LOVEX-527137 format. One line per 5 residues: number of its first residue (from 1); for each residue x, y, z of N, C-alpha, C. Coordinates in steps of 0.1 Angstrom, whole numbers. Example, Ala and Ser with C-alpha at 12.3 -4.5 7.8 and 13.67 -1.06 7.14 Angstrom:
# residues 2
1> 132 -57 78 123 -45 78 132 -33 78; 128 -22 71 137 -11 71 129 0 79 $
//
This chain:
# residues 143
1> 77 -158 5 74 -149 17 70 -156 28; 76 -153 39 71 -161 51 58 -155 56; 50 -163 64 37 -159 69 37 -146 78; 49 -144 86 50 -133 94 52 -121 87; 58 -121 74 60 -110 67 49 -106 57 $
6> 40 -115 55 28 -113 46 19 -103 51; 22 -91 55 13 -82 61 2 -78 51; 5 -77 39 -5 -73 29 -17 -84 29; -14 -96 29 -23 -106 28 -33 -105 42; -26 -104 52 -33 -103 65 -43 -91 66 $
11> -38 -79 61 -48 -69 61 -60 -71 51; -57 -77 39 -68 -80 29 -77 -90 37; -72 -99 44 -82 -108 51 -90 -102 61; -84 -92 69 -92 -85 78 -102 -75 72; -98 -70 60 -108 -61 54 -119 -69 47 $
16> -117 -81 43 -128 -91 39 -137 -94 51; -131 -97 62 -139 -100 74 -147 -89 79; -142 -76 78 -149 -66 82 -160 -62 73; -158 -65 59 -169 -62 49 -180 -73 51; -177 -85 54 -186 -96 57 -195 -92 68 $
21> -188 -87 79 -195 -84 92 -205 -73 89; -201 -62 83 -210 -52 80 -221 -56 71; -218 -63 60 -228 -70 51 -238 -77 57; -234 -86 68 -242 -94 76 -252 -87 84; -248 -75 89 -256 -66 98 -266 -59 87 $
26> -262 -55 77 -271 -47 69 -279 -55 58; -278 -68 58 -284 -76 48 -300 -73 47; -305 -71 59 -320 -70 60 -325 -56 56; -315 -47 53 -319 -33 52 -317 -29 37; -315 -37 28 -312 -33 14 -301 -23 12 $
31> -290 -25 19 -279 -15 20 -266 -24 22; -256 -21 15 -244 -28 17 -235 -22 29; -226 -29 33 -218 -24 45 -210 -11 40; -205 -9 28 -199 2 23 -209 14 22; -221 11 18 -231 21 18 -234 27 31 $
36> -235 17 41 -237 21 55 -227 31 60; -215 28 57 -203 37 60 -205 51 54; -208 51 42 -209 63 34 -221 71 39; -232 64 42 -245 70 48 -241 76 62; -235 69 70 -230 74 83 -221 87 82 $
41> -212 87 73 -203 98 71 -211 110 67; -221 109 57 -229 120 53 -236 125 63; -243 116 70 -252 121 82 -244 129 92; -232 123 96 -224 130 106 -220 144 101; -214 144 90 -209 156 85 -217 166 79 $
46> -229 162 76 -239 173 72 -244 182 83; -241 176 95 -245 185 107 -237 198 109; -224 196 102 -215 209 104 -213 216 91; -219 211 80 -217 218 67 -220 209 56; -219 215 43 -223 207 31 -213 195 29 $
51> -219 184 24 -211 172 21 -212 170 6; -202 169 -1 -200 166 -17 -194 153 -19; -197 148 -32 -190 135 -36 -174 136 -33; -169 146 -36 -153 148 -34 -150 145 -20; -159 148 -10 -156 145 4 -156 130 7 $
56> -165 123 -1 -166 108 0 -154 102 -5; -149 106 -17 -138 102 -24 -125 104 -15; -124 114 -8 -113 118 1 -114 109 14; -125 108 19 -126 102 32 -124 86 30; -128 82 20 -128 65 19 -116 62 9 $
61> -109 73 4 -98 69 -6 -103 62 -17; -113 66 -23 -118 58 -35 -119 68 -47; -119 62 -59 -119 69 -71 -132 75 -73; -133 85 -83 -145 92 -86 -156 81 -92; -151 74 -100 -161 64 -106 -167 54 -95 $
66> -160 51 -86 -164 42 -76 -174 49 -67; -170 62 -63 -179 70 -54 -192 73 -62; -191 75 -74 -203 77 -83 -212 67 -82; -207 54 -85 -215 43 -85 -222 40 -71; -214 42 -61 -221 41 -47 -232 50 -45 $
71> -229 62 -49 -240 74 -45 -251 73 -55; -249 68 -68 -260 67 -76 -270 55 -71; -264 44 -66 -272 33 -61 -279 38 -48; -272 46 -41 -279 50 -28 -290 60 -31; -288 68 -41 -299 78 -45 -310 70 -52 $
76> -308 60 -59 -318 51 -65 -327 45 -55; -320 40 -44 -326 33 -33 -333 44 -22; -332 55 -26 -339 66 -16 -332 69 -4; -319 67 -4 -313 71 9 -307 85 8; -303 89 -2 -297 103 -3 -304 110 -15 $
81> -302 122 -15 -306 130 -26 -294 140 -30; -295 146 -41 -285 157 -45 -292 169 -47; -286 181 -43 -292 193 -47 -282 202 -52; -285 210 -61 -275 220 -67 -271 230 -57; -260 235 -58 -254 246 -49 -256 259 -57 $
86> -262 270 -52 -265 282 -59 -251 289 -65; -241 289 -56 -228 295 -61 -221 288 -71; -223 274 -74 -217 266 -85 -226 255 -89; -232 256 -100 -242 247 -105 -235 234 -107; -221 233 -109 -215 220 -111 -216 211 -98 $
91> -216 218 -86 -215 210 -74 -229 206 -69; -230 193 -65 -242 188 -59 -240 185 -45; -248 191 -36 -247 187 -22 -255 175 -19; -248 167 -11 -255 154 -7 -264 156 5; -277 151 4 -286 152 15 -291 139 17 $
96> -292 135 31 -298 122 36 -312 124 36; -320 115 30 -334 114 30 -340 110 43; -352 110 45 -360 105 56 -356 90 57; -358 83 46 -354 68 46 -339 66 49; -331 74 44 -316 73 47 -313 75 62 $
101> -320 85 68 -318 87 83 -323 75 90; -334 67 86 -339 57 93 -329 45 93; -323 44 81 -313 34 79 -301 37 87; -296 50 87 -284 54 94 -286 50 109; -298 52 114 -299 50 128 -298 36 132 $
106> -303 27 123 -303 12 126 -288 8 123; -281 13 113 -269 9 109 -259 14 121; -260 24 127 -251 29 137 -248 20 148; -258 13 152 -256 2 162 -247 -9 157; -250 -13 144 -241 -24 139 -227 -19 136 $
111> -224 -7 134 -210 -1 132 -204 -1 145; -211 4 155 -205 5 168 -202 -10 173; -210 -20 171 -208 -33 175 -195 -38 168; -193 -36 156 -181 -39 149 -170 -32 155; -170 -20 157 -158 -12 163 -155 -18 176 $
116> -165 -21 185 -162 -27 198 -154 -40 196; -159 -48 187 -154 -63 184 -139 -60 179; -136 -50 172 -123 -48 166 -112 -45 177; -117 -38 186 -107 -34 198 -109 -43 210; -118 -53 211 -119 -60 221 -106 -68 225 $
121> -104 -67 238 -91 -73 242 -78 -65 240; -79 -53 235 -68 -43 232 -69 -33 243; -56 -30 247 -55 -18 256 -56 -5 249; -58 7 255 -59 19 249 -46 22 242; -35 17 248 -22 20 241 -19 12 229 $
126> -25 -1 229 -23 -9 216 -32 -3 205; -44 2 209 -52 8 199 -46 21 193; -40 29 202 -33 41 196 -22 37 186; -14 27 191 -3 22 183 -7 17 170; -19 9 170 -23 5 158 -28 15 148 $
131> -34 25 153 -39 35 145 -28 43 139; -17 45 147 -5 51 142 1 43 131; 2 30 133 7 21 123 -1 21 109; -14 20 112 -22 20 100 -20 32 92; -19 45 99 -17 57 92 -4 56 84 $
136> 7 51 90 20 51 83 19 41 70; 12 30 72 11 20 62 3 26 50; -8 33 53 -16 40 44 -9 50 36; 0 58 44 8 68 38 20 63 28; 25 51 32 34 43 24 28 39 11 $
141> 17 34 12 10 31 -1 7 42 -10; 0 52 -3 -2 65 -11 -10 65 -23; -19 55 -24 -30 55 -34 -42 60 -30 $
//
């Protein structure tokens, strides 16, 4: 396979670079880059309604076992808590703790910095095109 056709490899490299970037930002805060993204998501979406583990699974396209592991560790580290929902005892609503809010505020700046670096030098049109292409590639993979 020629280098120009090796899109999967290039995407994997980019994912690793982004993970390293986030891990570097978060290393002093006892939180991983993935946890910071999940924490950010829970904080943002808790403002408009309840957030459940299934929302994390859907948003990040991860399996239940992966989401469970991430959330258990975040709960153990005091970033989130879970509370039962009165109408369905099986559901556990995710709540950000005070410590989690503190971390989320610190992490927000790092996430914004990474997002800015990702699109640095790109036009608005290129960003829109890239987002469209990513959506199509994700749909093609379908996992």
